[in-house]
C-alpha positions as CSV (number, residue, x, y, z in Angstrom):
1,M,39.6,180.8,77.6
2,R,37.1,181.9,80.2
3,R,38.5,185.3,81.5
4,R,37.1,188.4,83.2
5,P,38.4,191.7,81.8
6,P,41.1,193.4,83.9
7,T,39.8,195.7,86.6
8,S,41.2,198.0,89.1
9,E,40.2,195.6,92.1
10,R,42.6,193.9,94.3
11,V,43.4,190.3,93.2
12,C,44.8,187.4,95.0
13,Y,46.6,185.1,92.2
14,L,46.5,181.8,93.8
15,H,49.1,179.6,92.1
16,I,48.0,176.1,92.8
17,G,50.9,174.2,90.9
18,P,50.0,171.2,90.6
19,H,53.0,169.3,91.4
20,K,55.4,168.7,88.5
21,T,54.3,171.5,86.3
22,G,57.2,173.9,86.7
23,S,56.1,175.5,90.0
24,T,59.7,175.7,91.4
25,S,61.0,177.4,88.5
26,I,58.2,179.9,88.7
27,Q,58.7,180.4,92.3
28,H,62.3,180.9,91.8
29,A,61.8,183.8,89.3
30,L,59.0,185.5,91.5
31,F,61.2,185.2,94.5
32,E,64.2,186.8,92.8
33,N,62.3,189.5,91.3
34,A,60.0,190.4,94.2
35,G,61.1,194.0,94.2
36,R,60.4,194.6,90.5
37,L,57.0,192.7,90.8
38,A,56.1,195.3,93.6
39,K,56.6,198.2,91.3
40,I,54.1,197.0,88.8
41,G,51.4,196.4,91.9
42,L,52.1,192.5,92.4
43,T,53.3,191.6,95.8
44,Y,55.0,188.3,96.3
45,P,55.6,187.7,99.7
46,T,59.0,186.6,100.8
47,G,61.0,186.0,104.3
48,W,58.8,182.8,104.7
49,A,60.4,180.3,106.9
50,A,59.6,176.7,108.1
51,E,61.7,174.7,110.2
52,G,64.3,177.2,110.3
53,R,64.6,177.4,106.6
54,L,63.9,180.3,104.0
55,R,61.4,179.2,101.4
56,R,60.7,180.7,97.9
57,N,57.3,179.3,98.1
58,H,54.3,179.6,100.3
59,S,53.7,175.8,101.1
60,S,53.8,176.4,104.8
61,L,50.4,178.0,104.4
62,A,49.0,174.9,103.1
63,R,49.8,172.6,106.1
64,R,46.8,170.4,107.2
65,T,47.8,171.0,111.1
66,L,47.1,174.8,110.6
67,L,44.0,174.5,108.4
68,R,42.5,172.1,111.0
69,L,42.8,174.7,113.9
70,P,39.7,176.2,115.3
71,G,38.9,179.8,115.1
72,A,39.6,182.5,112.4
73,L,42.5,181.2,110.0
74,K,43.9,184.7,110.4
75,D,45.0,183.8,114.1
76,A,46.7,180.5,113.1
77,P,50.7,180.4,112.7
78,V,52.0,181.7,109.6
79,W,48.5,182.7,108.3
80,S,48.8,185.6,110.9
81,E,52.1,186.6,109.1
82,L,50.1,186.8,105.8
83,D,47.3,188.6,107.5
84,A,49.8,191.2,108.4
85,T,51.2,191.4,104.9
86,L,47.7,191.7,103.3
87,A,47.0,194.6,105.8
88,R,49.7,196.7,104.0
89,T,49.4,195.6,100.5
90,R,47.8,198.2,98.3
91,G,47.9,196.3,94.9
92,S,47.4,192.5,94.0
93,I,49.1,189.6,95.5
94,I,50.6,186.3,94.3
95,V,50.6,183.2,96.7
96,S,52.2,180.1,95.2
97,S,52.2,176.4,96.6
98,E,51.7,173.3,94.8
99,H,50.0,171.8,98.0
100,F,46.9,173.9,97.4
101,A,45.7,171.8,94.5
102,I,45.3,169.2,97.1
103,M,43.9,171.3,99.9
104,L,41.2,173.1,97.7
105,R,39.7,169.7,97.2
106,D,38.3,169.7,100.7
107,A,35.1,171.7,101.1
108,G,36.0,173.1,104.4
109,W,39.6,174.0,103.7
110,F,38.5,175.5,100.2
111,D,36.0,177.8,102.2
112,R,38.6,178.9,104.9
113,I,41.3,179.7,102.3
114,I,39.1,181.5,99.9
115,G,37.2,183.1,102.6
116,F,40.6,184.6,104.2
117,F,41.5,186.1,101.1
118,E,38.0,187.6,100.3
119,D,37.7,188.8,103.9
120,H,40.9,191.0,103.0
121,G,39.0,192.4,99.9
122,F,40.8,190.3,97.4
123,R,39.0,188.8,94.6
124,V,40.6,185.1,94.0
125,V,41.8,184.1,90.6
126,I,43.2,180.4,90.8
127,I,46.0,179.7,88.5
128,A,46.9,176.2,87.4
129,F,48.8,174.5,84.9
130,M,47.3,171.2,83.0
131,R,49.7,168.8,81.8
132,D,49.4,165.5,79.7
133,Q,48.9,163.0,82.3
134,P,51.1,160.3,80.9
135,I,54.6,162.2,81.0
136,W,52.9,164.2,84.2
137,L,52.7,160.9,86.1
138,N,56.2,159.7,85.2
139,S,57.6,163.0,86.4
140,W,55.6,163.0,89.5
141,Y,56.9,159.5,90.4
142,T,60.5,160.2,89.8
143,Q,60.1,163.2,92.2
144,D,58.2,160.9,94.6
145,Q,61.4,158.5,94.5
146,K,63.9,161.1,94.8
147,N,62.3,162.4,97.8
148,F,62.3,159.0,99.4
149,A,58.5,159.5,99.8
150,S,57.3,156.0,99.2
151,R,58.2,152.4,98.1
152,R,55.6,152.2,95.6
153,S,56.3,150.7,92.2
154,F,55.2,152.9,89.1
155,A,52.1,150.8,88.7
156,G,51.2,151.4,92.4
157,F,51.9,155.0,92.2
158,R,49.7,155.2,89.2
159,K,46.8,153.5,90.9
160,L,47.3,156.0,93.8
161,I,47.0,159.2,91.6
162,Y,43.8,157.6,89.7
163,R,42.1,157.0,93.1
164,R,43.0,160.6,94.4
165,G,42.3,162.5,91.3
166,Y,45.3,164.6,91.8
167,M,46.1,164.9,87.8
168,D,42.2,165.3,86.7
169,P,41.5,168.9,86.2
170,S,37.6,168.2,86.5
171,V,38.4,166.9,90.0
172,F,41.0,169.0,91.7
173,L,39.5,172.2,90.1
174,K,35.9,171.5,90.5
175,R,35.2,173.6,93.7
176,A,36.9,176.6,92.1
177,V,35.1,176.3,88.8
178,D,31.7,175.7,90.6
179,H,32.4,178.8,92.9
180,P,30.5,181.8,91.7
181,R,33.1,184.4,92.8
182,V,36.4,182.6,92.0
183,E,37.8,182.8,88.6
184,V,39.9,179.9,87.2
185,R,42.9,180.5,84.7
186,P,44.2,177.3,83.6
187,L,47.5,177.1,81.5
188,S,48.8,174.3,79.1
189,F,52.2,173.3,80.5
190,E,53.0,172.0,77.2
191,R,52.4,175.5,75.6
192,A,53.8,177.3,78.3
193,T,57.2,175.4,77.8
194,K,57.3,176.7,74.3
195,A,56.5,180.2,75.1
196,G,58.2,180.3,78.3
197,L,56.8,179.2,81.7
198,V,57.5,182.5,83.5
199,R,56.2,184.6,80.6
200,S,53.1,182.6,80.5
201,F,52.5,183.1,84.1
202,L,53.4,186.6,84.1
203,D,50.4,186.9,81.3
204,A,47.9,185.0,83.7
205,V,48.5,187.5,86.6
206,D,47.8,190.5,84.1
207,A,51.4,191.8,84.2
208,P,52.2,194.2,81.5
209,A,53.4,192.8,78.3
210,R,56.4,195.1,78.7
211,F,57.4,193.6,82.0
212,R,60.2,191.0,81.6
213,L,61.8,188.3,83.7
214,D,64.4,186.0,82.6
215,E,63.3,182.3,82.3
216,P,64.8,180.6,85.2
217,P,67.0,177.4,84.5
218,R,64.9,174.1,84.9
219,I,64.7,173.1,88.5
220,N,63.8,169.6,89.8
221,A,64.4,167.9,86.3
222,N,64.3,164.1,85.9
223,F,67.2,162.8,87.7
224,G,67.6,159.6,85.6
225,A,67.1,156.0,85.7
226,K,70.1,155.4,87.8
227,G,68.7,158.0,90.3
228,V,65.5,156.3,90.7
229,F,67.1,152.9,91.3
230,A,69.5,154.3,93.7
231,A,66.7,155.8,95.8
232,Q,64.7,152.6,95.6
233,E,67.8,150.4,96.9
234,I,68.4,152.8,99.5
235,M,64.9,152.6,100.7
236,R,64.9,148.9,100.4
237,R,68.1,148.6,102.6
238,V,67.2,151.1,105.0
239,E,63.7,149.8,105.4
240,A,62.6,152.4,107.9
241,P,60.9,155.6,106.4
242,I,63.6,158.4,105.5
243,R,61.0,161.2,104.6
244,G,59.9,161.6,108.1
245,R,63.1,161.8,109.8
246,P,64.5,164.8,111.5
247,D,67.5,164.9,109.5
248,Y,65.6,164.3,106.2
249,T,66.5,167.6,104.5
250,A,70.2,167.0,105.3
251,L,69.9,163.5,104.0
252,Y,68.2,164.8,100.7
253,R,70.7,167.3,100.0
254,H,73.4,164.8,100.8
255,F,71.7,162.6,98.2
256,L,71.9,165.4,95.6
257,K,75.6,166.0,96.2
258,L,76.5,162.6,95.9
259,M,74.8,162.6,92.3
260,V,76.7,165.9,91.2
261,G,79.0,165.0,88.1
262,R,77.5,161.8,87.3
263,N,75.4,162.9,84.6
264,W,72.6,160.5,85.4
265,E,70.0,162.9,84.0
266,A,71.2,162.2,80.7
267,T,69.3,158.9,80.5
268,P,66.0,160.0,82.1
269,Y,63.6,157.3,84.1
270,I,60.6,156.4,81.8
271,G,58.3,154.1,83.4
272,L,56.0,154.3,80.6
273,S,55.6,152.0,77.7
274,Q,53.6,152.9,74.6
275,D,50.9,150.8,75.9
276,D,50.9,152.6,79.1
277,F,50.8,155.9,77.3
278,S,47.7,155.0,75.4
279,A,45.9,153.7,78.4
280,I,46.5,156.8,80.5
281,R,45.5,159.0,77.8
282,E,42.2,156.9,77.4
283,R,41.5,157.1,81.3
284,F,41.5,160.7,81.3
285,G,40.4,161.3,77.8
286,A,36.8,162.5,78.0
287,A,37.6,165.0,81.0
288,N,40.5,166.3,79.1
289,E,38.8,167.0,76.0
290,A,35.8,168.6,77.6
291,F,38.1,170.8,79.7
292,A,40.3,171.7,76.8
293,R,37.2,172.6,74.7
294,D,35.7,174.8,77.5
295,Y,38.8,176.7,78.5
296,F,41.2,176.8,75.5
297,G,38.8,176.2,72.6
298,V,40.6,173.6,71.1
299,S,41.2,169.8,71.3
300,W,43.3,168.2,74.1
301,E,45.4,166.6,71.3
302,E,46.2,170.1,70.0
303,L,47.4,171.2,73.4
304,A,49.3,167.9,74.1
305,P,50.2,165.9,70.7
306,V,50.7,162.3,70.9
307,R,54.3,161.1,71.7
308,S,56.1,157.7,71.6
309,Y,57.7,156.4,74.6
310,E,60.1,153.5,75.3
311,R,60.5,152.2,78.8
312,C,63.8,153.2,80.3
313,V,64.6,151.9,83.7
314,F,68.2,150.9,85.3
315,D,68.5,147.1,85.1
316,F,71.2,146.3,87.9
317,E,71.9,142.6,86.5
318,A,72.3,143.7,83.0
319,A,74.3,146.8,83.6
320,S,78.0,147.0,83.3
321,E,80.6,146.7,86.0
322,E,81.3,150.4,85.8
323,D,77.5,151.3,86.0
324,R,77.0,149.2,88.9
325,A,79.9,150.6,90.9
326,D,78.7,154.3,89.8
327,V,75.3,153.5,91.4
328,M,76.4,151.6,94.4
329,E,78.9,154.3,95.6
330,V,75.8,156.4,95.9
331,V,73.7,153.7,97.5
332,D,76.4,152.8,100.0
333,A,77.3,156.4,101.1
334,M,73.6,157.2,101.5
335,V,72.8,154.0,103.6
336,C,75.9,154.8,105.8
337,A,74.5,158.5,106.3
338,V,71.1,157.3,107.4
339,K,72.1,154.5,109.8
340,S,74.9,156.3,111.4
341,G,72.8,159.7,111.7
342,S,76.1,161.6,110.7
343,L,74.1,164.4,109.2
344,A,71.9,165.1,112.1
345,G,72.1,168.7,113.2
346,E,73.7,170.0,110.0
347,T,72.5,173.7,109.1
348,D,70.6,173.6,105.9
349,A,70.9,176.1,103.3
350,P,67.9,178.1,102.0
351,D,65.2,175.9,100.6
352,D,63.8,176.9,97.2
353,S,61.8,173.7,96.9
């Protein structure tokens, strides 16, 4: 792996995810242990709020509306708070948001973000997890549906990801790799899940080997074939977008509460067939292999061995009467909540997503 030797300089460890690579679990651990991290010279800024909700990550920094504002980034909302934090930070800092993986692809935004930290005297080290694209795509799609983000089919979502390059490290890391002063530290998601996501992350931010944090519970796991079907049926019956509604967060949390105790996660959604797996691996094959050899010194297959997949979706027509009733109880309750607006004005709990 390409890596500079540790120095006494101040570093901004910019964790960019990307999405569905364990970021929420890592952010949970960092947030809960911010005080302990500070004692070893690593500041993880806390107290970040967006739309009245406390956040464990720094996604509010990666909002397009802020990055488009004229003038210095340090004068923009939210970034001005970070500016004040950096002014009183003596050691290194960790900033984490999956949205940076998308933002840093834009040349102008890349320069503004990296320049902001360099202007404060920090060297930027970008930390990103690499994941085998077939199951990564499947995981991202289940989250897309769980969030009521789109009404795309699995095949349509796959085409979108291909077009935008979200899962190709040679695309979303290109500007960072080419930048003469930025260091890139990629991590294998498959290796990290075996060694411990948090432990692997701590090694990447140069935390002492003796410094330990407990591995947090898995967060944002696959919510099951029934869950994907329920979300899709809710979106079909509501028709109007749910994601952009003022009461979206309350609706989303209501959806999660309705699924508690149903054990839907025991039968995960798998939109992949074995042919899909092979086609996706082939699509990213050359870029993956070059990246793995360059940064890890091994083949991509050593990082992510070939796996077997069998498609698993909820077939409402073929399902038992009991399973249909189980799913429709959630669907009917959510459709009623959306159409009635009964959750508008609810106070949201702290958000760790």
